N, C-alpha and C positions, 0 to 999 in steps of 0.2 A: 872515632867520632869526628865529624867535621863541624866546626863553628864558624865557617866562612861567612854565613849570612849575618851572624851576630857581629863578627869583626867588621863587616861593611857598615852596619848600622852605627857602631861605635866610632868608626873612623869619621863618619859624617859629623859626629858630635865632638870631634877632636879628642878622642880617647884612644889610647893604645890598649890592645887586648892580648892576653896570654892564656894559653891552655896548657896546664902541666899534668903529667901523669901522677906525680906525687910531690908533696911539699910538707914542710913542717907546719906552716900556717899561712893561709892566703892573706890574713890581716898583716902579718909581718912582711910578706912579700910586697904588698902595696906600699907600705911605709918605706921599704928599702928602695923601691922604684922611684917614689917621690923624691927621696934624698938625692938620687942621681939625675933625674930628668925634670923635676918640677912640672910634671905633666900628668893630667888625670889618666887613670888606667883602671882596667878590670882584670882580675886574675881569677880563673876558675881551675880547680884541681880535681882529679879523679879520687884522690885520697889525701888525707892529712895525717901526719904522725903525732902532731901536738895541737890539733884544732882546739879552740877554746870558745866557751860561751860567756855568759854574763858572770862577773865577779871572778873571772879566771877559771871557771869550771871546765873540765875536760869535755870536748865535744867528740863523741864517737864518730869516726869518719871512715867507714869501709867503702869500698868501691861500689858504684851503682847509685850514688846519691849526688846531690848538688852541694858543692862547697865553693862559695864565691865571695869575693870582696871587691868593692867599688869605691873610688874616691870622688869627692865633690869639692870644688872650690867653694868655701863657705861664703854665703851672701846673707845669712840670717844673724840676728842678734844672738849672743851666746845663750840667752835664756830660752831660745826657740830651737835649739839644736835637735831636740827630740823629734821635730818634724821630719828630719831625714829618715829616722826610724819609721815614722808613719808613712812617708813616701814609698819606701821599699815594701812595707807591709801591704798597703792597698794595691800596689802594682802587682805583687804576687797574687793577691786575691783576684784581681781582674784577669790575670793570666790563667788562673785555674778555671775561671768561668768559660774561657775559650775551649777548655777541655772537658766541659760538661760537669764541672764541680762547683756547686753553688752554695755550699754550706761552710765556707771557710770563715773562721772567726779568729779573734785576737784575744789573748789573755795578757793583761798588763803584767810586766812592762814590755816583754819582747817575744812572747811565744805565739806560734801559729797552730791553730786547732782545726780539725775537722770534726764537727759535732763535739764529743767530749774527749777526743783523743789528740794528743800533741803529735805533730809531724814535722815541726821545724822551729827555728828560732832566729832571732836577729840581734846583732850587737853593733853599737855605734860608738866611735871614739873620735875625739878631736885630735888634730895633729898639726903642729905649727913648725914651719921652717923659715927662719928669718922673717920676711914680711909676708910669706905665703901661709894662708890658713886653710886647712882642709877638714872635712869630716869624712871618715872612712867607715863604711857600713859593710859588715859581713853578714852573710846568711847561709844557713844550712837547711836543706830540705830533704827529708827522707823520700826517695823515689821508689827504690826497689826493696829496701830493707830498713830495719830499725833495731835499736838496742833492746834487750830484754830487761825491762825495769819493773820494779815493784812499787815505787813511790807514786806513780801515776800511769794512766793508760797512754799507749803510744800506737802510732800507725804509720803507714807509708802511702804515697800517692797511687801506687798500683792497685790499692784496695778500694779507691774511691774516685779515680779519675780515668780519663781516656788518653793519658800521655803515652806516646809510643817511644819517644827517646828524649834525652836531655837537650840536644841542640835545638830541636823544634820548640821546646818549652822556653829556652833562653832567648831565642829569636823574638818570640812574641813578647816576652817579659821586657826586653830592652826597648821595643817599640812603645810599649805602654809606659814604661818608666820615664822616658824622656818627654812624653806627652804630659804626664803628671808633674814632672819637674818644671815644665813651663808654667803650670798653675801656681806653683810656689814662687817662681821668679816674678810673676805678675802681681804677687802680694795676696793671692787667694788663700791665706793661711786658714781662715775659718772654714772654707769649703773643704779643704783637705782634711782638717780635723774632724769635721762632721761626718765625712765618709768613713773615717776610722772608727769613730764612736758608735756608729750604727751596728758595727759587728763585734763590739766588746762583749765578752761573756761576763756574767755576774753584775752587770750594770743595774743599779737601783736595788740590789739585793744585799742581804746581810752577809758579810764576809769576815774572814780572819786573815790578817796580814802578819807574816813572820818578818820581824825586823832584823837588821844586821846583828844586833846583840842577842838575837834569838827570843826576844820578848814577843808577845802576841798582842796586836791591837784588833779589837772587834768593833764593827759598826756597819753602817750602810754605805755602799759604794755609790757615790753621787755622780762623779764625772772624772774625766782626765783634763788637767789644765794644759795650756800650750807649752809649758815648760816640762811636761812629761810627768808631773807629780799627780798622784791619785788623791782626790778629795774624798775624805771619809767623814761621815757624820756619826759622831760618838756622843750619845745622849743628846744634848742640845748644842754641842760644840762641833766646829768643822776643823778637821786636821788635814794638812797637805803632807802626803808621804812621798818622799823622793827616792828612797831605797827600801825595797821590801819584796816579798813574794806572797801572792795570794795563795792560801792553802786550799787544796781541793779535798 
């Protein structure tokens, strides 16, 4: 696979780009690179031996899918860091539209869905080196295959899109990503959030949220706040949930 076009796009944005055959974790690789160079980078790998998702969960990483991490020099208040997650999500959605896939939705806080099936996920972490503050966003997208799970339905892009190869997808993704990034840098936080909210599943519906302590909160899904928390209406009270999983 040749990622030369992606590399050229990223070079113009002052990013270094690396394509690996295999790695432990692209998230770890980006952190290690930042420690050495203090420069933004993108790392994509064909496979990962210890890919991870939210809360340290293992991310199944066979060959044929996308495993990518990208760093951003942080320019947002700490309470708005979730917007980097949103930035990548809506950029992935816009990219799929270029491949005739128009039913891409988001499940709070970090899942990518086609109709009612999960096909990807996003993870964002802050990373600080001396006076340098970064946000690292990693994402995995099932392109050719997906794990056999029983907890929820899963799918891959070959079943619902016209993607021919990963380099073509990534080239368009990076073009869109940096256009959307300009919106954030110009302060259009509300615009970016509204785009994201339009594609949230379960919005305005009754949901169950499994908390970290495994307790369950039930109520109406009202909205997502700029800090990434889910606003739940329970009886006549409003609760902001920062960590949890919507049960399907």
